[in-house]
ZAMARGU-4260 file (C-alpha; in steps of 0.2 Angstrom, whole numbers, plus 5000, padded with zeros to 4 digits):
<rodrens>
0) 5225/5224/4976 | 5209/5228/4968 | 5215/5235/4951 | 5212/5220/4941 | 5194/5219/4948
5) 5188/5236/4942 | 5190/5236/4923 | 5181/5253/4921 | 5196/5263/4929 | 5187/5279/4931
10) 5176/5271/4944 | 5190/5269/4956 | 5187/5287/4961 | 5171/5280/4969 | 5180/5269/4982
15) 5174/5273/4999 | 5173/5265/5016 | 5158/5255/5022 | 5155/5269/5035 | 5155/5282/5021
20) 5143/5272/5011 | 5132/5271/5027 | 5130/5290/5027 | 5121/5289/5010 | 5106/5281/5017
25) 5091/5292/5024 | 5076/5288/5035 | 5062/5280/5026 | 5072/5274/5011 | 5069/5258/5002
30) 5085/5248/5002 | 5089/5232/4992 | 5103/5220/4995 | 5111/5205/4986 | 5111/5189/4996
35) 5102/5172/4995 | 5103/5161/5010 | 5118/5169/5018 | 5128/5169/5001 | 5133/5184/4991
40) 5126/5196/5003 | 5132/5213/5009 | 5145/5210/5022 | 5150/5228/5026 | 5138/5242/5021
45) 5123/5235/5030 | 5133/5232/5046 | 5140/5249/5045 | 5122/5256/5043 | 5117/5246/5059
50) 5131/5255/5068 | 5126/5272/5061 | 5108/5269/5067 | 5113/5267/5085 | 5119/5285/5086
55) 5109/5293/5071 | 5092/5284/5072 | 5084/5280/5055 | 5072/5266/5049 | 5073/5259/5031
60) 5063/5245/5022 | 5075/5231/5017 | 5072/5218/5004 | 5084/5205/4998 | 5084/5188/4989
65) 5083/5178/5004 | 5092/5177/5021 | 5108/5187/5025 | 5123/5181/5034 | 5136/5189/5046
70) 5122/5192/5059 | 5117/5207/5048 | 5098/5205/5051 | 5100/5204/5069 | 5112/5219/5070
75) 5099/5230/5060 | 5085/5224/5071 | 5094/5228/5087 | 5098/5245/5081 | 5080/5248/5077
80) 5085/5252/5059 | 5071/5242/5050 | 5053/5247/5048 | 5049/5233/5035 | 5058/5217/5030
85) 5055/5205/5015 | 5054/5192/5008 | 5064/5179/5020 | 5075/5179/5035 | 5083/5166/5047
90) 5090/5177/5061 | 5084/5174/5079 | 5085/5192/5084 | 5076/5198/5068 | 5063/5184/5071
95) 5060/5190/5089 | 5058/5208/5083 | 5045/5202/5070 | 5035/5192/5082 | 5035/5207/5094
100) 5028/5218/5080 | 5044/5229/5081 | 5048/5225/5062 | 5034/5222/5049 | 5038/5207/5039
105) 5031/5202/5022 | 5033/5183/5020 | 5034/5180/5001 | 5036/5167/4988 | 5054/5170/4983
110) 5050/5168/4964 | 5038/5183/4966 | 5047/5197/4973 | 5056/5203/4957 | 5040/5202/4947
115) 5030/5212/4960 | 5044/5225/4959 | 5044/5226/4941 | 5025/5228/4941 | 5027/5243/4952
120) 5018/5235/4967 | 5031/5241/4979 | 5039/5258/4981 | 5054/5263/4971 | 5071/5256/4977
125) 5082/5270/4983 | 5098/5261/4985 | 5104/5244/4981 | 5119/5236/4989 | 5126/5222/4978
130) 5141/5211/4980 | 5152/5207/4965 | 5169/5200/4962 | 5172/5210/4946 | 5167/5226/4938
135) 5167/5226/4919 | 5172/5240/4907 | 5154/5244/4905 | 5150/5245/4923 | 5141/5228/4923
140) 5146/5216/4938 | 5150/5198/4940 | 5141/5192/4955 | 5149/5180/4968 | 5140/5165/4977
145) 5122/5170/4973 | 5112/5179/4961 | 5095/5180/4970 | 5086/5196/4965 | 5102/5206/4962
150) 5099/5208/4943 | 5081/5216/4946 | 5088/5227/4960 | 5102/5233/4948 | 5089/5237/4935
155) 5076/5246/4947 | 5087/5255/4960 | 5090/5274/4959 | 5107/5271/4966 | 5119/5257/4968
160) 5133/5253/4980 | 5145/5239/4975 | 5153/5228/4988 | 5169/5222/4978 | 5173/5206/4987
165) 5192/5201/4984 | 5190/5184/4993 | 5179/5177/4979 | 5191/5169/4965 | 5188/5176/4948
170) 5187/5158/4942 | 5168/5160/4947 | 5165/5170/4932 | 5155/5159/4919 | 5144/5150/4932
175) 5130/5164/4932 | 5116/5164/4919 | 5107/5181/4920 | 5091/5181/4910 | 5076/5193/4911
180) 5059/5190/4905 | 5056/5209/4902 | 5042/5220/4907 | 5023/5217/4907 | 5013/5215/4896
185) 5027/5209/4884 | 5036/5197/4894 | 5047/5183/4886 | 5046/5165/4888 | 5060/5157/4897
190) 5069/5145/4885 | 5076/5133/4898 | 5072/5115/4893 | 5085/5106/4904 | 5094/5110/4920
195) 5110/5115/4911 | 5102/5126/4898 | 5112/5143/4896 | 5100/5156/4891 | 5107/5173/4897
200) 5123/5182/4900 | 5137/5179/4914 | 5135/5197/4921 | 5123/5209/4928 | 5120/5225/4918
205) 5122/5241/4928 | 5121/5259/4922 | 5138/5266/4928 | 5129/5283/4932 | 5120/5274/4946
210) 5135/5269/4955 | 5138/5280/4970 | 5151/5270/4979 | 5162/5255/4979 | 5167/5247/4995
215) 5181/5234/4995 | 5179/5219/5006 | 5187/5202/5009 | 5175/5193/5020 | 5169/5176/5015
220) 5150/5170/5016 | 5144/5165/5033 | 5145/5146/5034 | 5129/5136/5033 | 5126/5126/5049
225) 5125/5108/5042 | 5119/5094/5054 | 5124/5077/5051 | 5110/5064/5046 | 5103/5056/5062
230) 5092/5040/5064 | 5076/5050/5060 | 5082/5059/5045 | 5091/5044/5038 | 5074/5034/5039
235) 5065/5048/5030 | 5079/5047/5016 | 5077/5028/5015 | 5058/5029/5013 | 5060/5041/4999
240) 5073/5031/4990 | 5062/5015/4992 | 5048/5026/4984 | 5058/5031/4970 | 5063/5013/4967
245) 5045/5008/4966 | 5041/5022/4954 | 5056/5016/4943 | 5049/4998/4944 | 5032/5004/4938
250) 5040/5013/4923 | 5034/5031/4930 | 5052/5036/4931 | 5070/5031/4925 | 5085/5029/4936
255) 5089/5047/4932 | 5072/5052/4939 | 5068/5070/4935 | 5077/5086/4940 | 5078/5087/4959
260) 5074/5102/4970 | 5077/5102/4989 | 5075/5115/5002 | 5088/5119/5015 | 5090/5111/5032
265) 5094/5095/5041 | 5081/5084/5034 | 5082/5089/5016 | 5101/5088/5017 | 5100/5070/5023
270) 5088/5066/5009 | 5100/5072/4996 | 5114/5063/5005 | 5104/5047/5004 | 5105/5047/4985
275) 5124/5045/4986 | 5122/5027/4991 | 5107/5023/4980 | 5106/5015/4963 | 5101/5031/4954
280) 5112/5038/4941 | 5115/5053/4930 | 5104/5064/4941 | 5101/5083/4938 | 5096/5097/4950
285) 5086/5112/4947 | 5084/5120/4964 | 5087/5136/4974 | 5102/5132/4985 | 5117/5121/4981
290) 5122/5115/4998 | 5135/5102/5005 | 5125/5087/4999 | 5124/5094/4982 | 5143/5094/4980
295) 5144/5076/4988 | 5133/5070/4974 | 5143/5079/4961 | 5159/5071/4968 | 5151/5054/4969
300) 5147/5055/4951 | 5128/5052/4954 | 5124/5070/4950 | 5129/5077/4933 | 5123/5095/4934
305) 5116/5107/4947 | 5107/5123/4944 | 5102/5135/4958 | 5102/5153/4964 | 5116/5152/4977
310) 5130/5141/4984 | 5127/5140/5003 | 5139/5127/5011 | 5148/5124/5027 | 5165/5131/5030
315) 5174/5115/5026 | 5165/5113/5009 | 5167/5132/5005 | 5186/5130/5007 | 5186/5114/4997
320) 5175/5120/4983 | 5183/5137/4980 | 5201/5130/4983 | 5198/5121/4967 | 5183/5129/4959
325) 5188/5123/4941 | 5183/5106/4946 | 5164/5111/4948 | 5164/5126/4936 | 5156/5117/4922
330) 5144/5107/4933 | 5135/5121/4942 | 5125/5136/4937 | 5118/5151/4947 | 5102/5160/4941
335) 5091/5174/4946 | 5078/5168/4958 | 5063/5173/4947 | 5071/5161/4935 | 5076/5147/4947
340) 5059/5147/4955 | 5049/5151/4939 | 5033/5141/4938 | 5035/5140/4919 | 5052/5130/4921
345) 5047/5120/4936 | 5032/5113/4927 | 5041/5111/4910 | 5056/5101/4918 | 5045/5091/4929
350) 5054/5095/4945 | 5054/5083/4960 | 5052/5095/4974 | 5057/5090/4992 | 5054/5103/5005
355) 5052/5103/5024 | 5036/5106/5034 | 5034/5112/5052 | 5018/5102/5053 | 5006/5093/5042
360) 4988/5089/5046 | 4978/5073/5042 | 4972/5080/5025 | 4988/5085/5018 | 4989/5103/5022
365) 5006/5109/5027 | 5012/5123/5038 | 5030/5128/5034 | 5032/5145/5043 | 5022/5148/5059
370) 5024/5140/5076 | 5006/5137/5084 | 4999/5148/5070 | 5006/5164/5076 | 5025/5165/5078
375) 5035/5167/5062 | 5050/5155/5060 | 5059/5160/5044 | 5047/5161/5029 | 5040/5151/5015
380) 5055/5153/5004 | 5053/5145/4988 | 5044/5130/4994 | 5027/5136/4987 | 5035/5140/4970
385) 5040/5122/4968 | 5025/5114/4977 | 5012/5121/4966 | 5021/5117/4950 | 5031/5102/4952
390) 5029/5084/4945 | 5030/5078/4963 | 5027/5089/4978 | 5035/5080/4993 | 5035/5087/5011
395) 5046/5079/5024 | 5046/5081/5043 | 5050/5071/5058 | 5034/5064/5066 | 5038/5072/5083
400) 5049/5086/5090 | 5055/5093/5106 | 5057/5077/5115 | 5041/5070/5108 | 5031/5084/5116
405) 5025/5090/5099 | 5017/5080/5086 | 5022/5086/5069 | 5006/5078/5062 | 4991/5086/5069
410) 4972/5086/5066 | 4972/5103/5058 | 4987/5114/5054 | 4988/5130/5064 | 4993/5140/5048
415) 4992/5134/5030 | 5006/5138/5018 | 5003/5123/5006 | 4985/5117/5004 | 4981/5099/5001
420) 4979/5102/4983 | 4998/5105/4981 | 5005/5091/4992 | 5008/5074/4984 | 5019/5065/4997
425) 5021/5067/5015 | 5036/5058/5024 | 5041/5056/5042 | 5053/5043/5049 | 5038/5032/5052
430) 5034/5030/5034 | 5028/5038/5017 | 5010/5043/5013 | 5007/5044/4994 | 4992/5055/4993
435) 4990/5055/4974 | 4973/5050/4968 | 4965/5050/4985 | 4950/5059/4992 | 4952/5068/5008
440) 4945/5054/5020 | 4957/5042/5011 | 4972/5054/5013 | 4968/5055/5031 | 4969/5037/5034
445) 4985/5034/5025 | 4993/5049/5034 | 4987/5042/5051 | 4993/5024/5047 | 5010/5029/5039
450) 5016/5045/5047 | 5010/5048/5064 | 5021/5044/5079 | 5014/5029/5090 | 5011/5040/5105
455) 4999/5051/5095 | 4992/5038/5083 | 4977/5031/5094 | 4971/5048/5098 | 4973/5054/5080
460) 4963/5039/5074 | 4949/5043/5087 | 4948/5061/5082 | 4946/5056/5063 | 4933/5042/5067
465) 4923/5054/5078 | 4924/5068/5065 | 4918/5056/5052 | 4904/5049/5062 | 4898/5065/5071
470) 4901/5079/5059 | 4904/5071/5042 | 4907/5081/5026 | 4920/5081/5013 | 4934/5085/5025
475) 4927/5080/5042 | 4933/5090/5057 | 4927/5093/5075 | 4931/5112/5075 | 4930/5114/5094
480) 4944/5100/5096 | 4954/5103/5080 | 4967/5114/5089 | 4966/5106/5106 | 4983/5099/5103
485) 4990/5116/5100 | 4981/5123/5115 | 4988/5110/5126 | 5006/5114/5120 | 5003/5132/5124
490) 4996/5129/5141 | 5006/5114/5147 | 5022/5114/5135 | 5016/5097/5128 | 5003/5090/5116
495) 5004/5074/5125 | 4992/5082/5138 | 4978/5083/5126 | 4981/5065/5120 | 4980/5059/5138
500) 4964/5067/5142
</rodrens>
């Protein structure tokens, strides 16, 4: 059953159950796990650890590539098994524990975690749990549907537990491109000059002496929850398509544009879907997550090649993709996230970055993470890696949320993840604000005119006009009113109350 998956046969004696693996953890350990946006994650050992913690209390620090699937984060939080979590999560139970202060959370640029680890800015990793579909003769592993931080975890961890997943076809071998820049101060340049550059190896090196257990699994990744485009997200996509057409007409871009990056979620997925019916051709992608819309674009012939760090798709697409993976094998590539998100490559390739905002303010500052400035949603992810370094930094959001009770364009964002200097374009279903070459007061007027919902537009204009007249300055604000919309939301459940005053 697993014999052809463990090519270093002496390692077969290390096969243990998930429950036995869970007993290898001790209180206060630093634990690392493979997994990036629910793909290629630990599906057995960490869940077994959560069960153990219910009867044998312990707390560990857990770091991953990004979010885990299988409800693992929630199970660990419920079992009080975590003291610290980083660098990203999406689980509602975990989110609640973070916001209650029961679990400390480090929200981190996904391109930075491996570099910080290698520079000894975090404690030593005691155990890494890594999913693989094959163990080679030298102990190296072939990853599954993500790479994330697995290569760095394998190199830095004292001990390694391998989850050998038999459900992932061996045909996935060859899509991974594992490259390391080495250690400070002698790090290497990353020789990627186009999205399909191959610069590394197809496996993750592991010293076999580190391997303390092999757990056999057959669970597939948790499916992504993909929402179909609606009127608002379709309008956002159309605004962007029109913008790109204008850039082509100006001679700024060709019909192949430049390599695309898109965050996950309903809005970003709709934007990518919009390219399927456009006049653009021979597109490429250099991103983090390859989602449903990525494979639609590949199938349509619009997209030639897609590079990312994970394949995170719905169940329907998972079955379709891995039912005939040879169809996609030479058209996709998975890299470590410190390579997929490397500033050096993003700047060199001229990435067009499209990411989602929770809220934007009239000067172009973006909040991607915190509700009303205090409560964490998921995390910044890789949006900051791309926003700061891309050829075009685009943020998309609907103009309103929660039945129009919340305006997603506000006088001043309640938390800043991406400052005005890193934001080129803001798009809502109302329109597109091109902020390039504009001073703050000019940006504000364009955002008010193009992006604000009509129910909030008059009051937003009033705020800006009064701020300019009464306070002045490079970036006019009336500080005692700047967060009045958020205050109204907290006190009445709607920002409209502040607008109606």
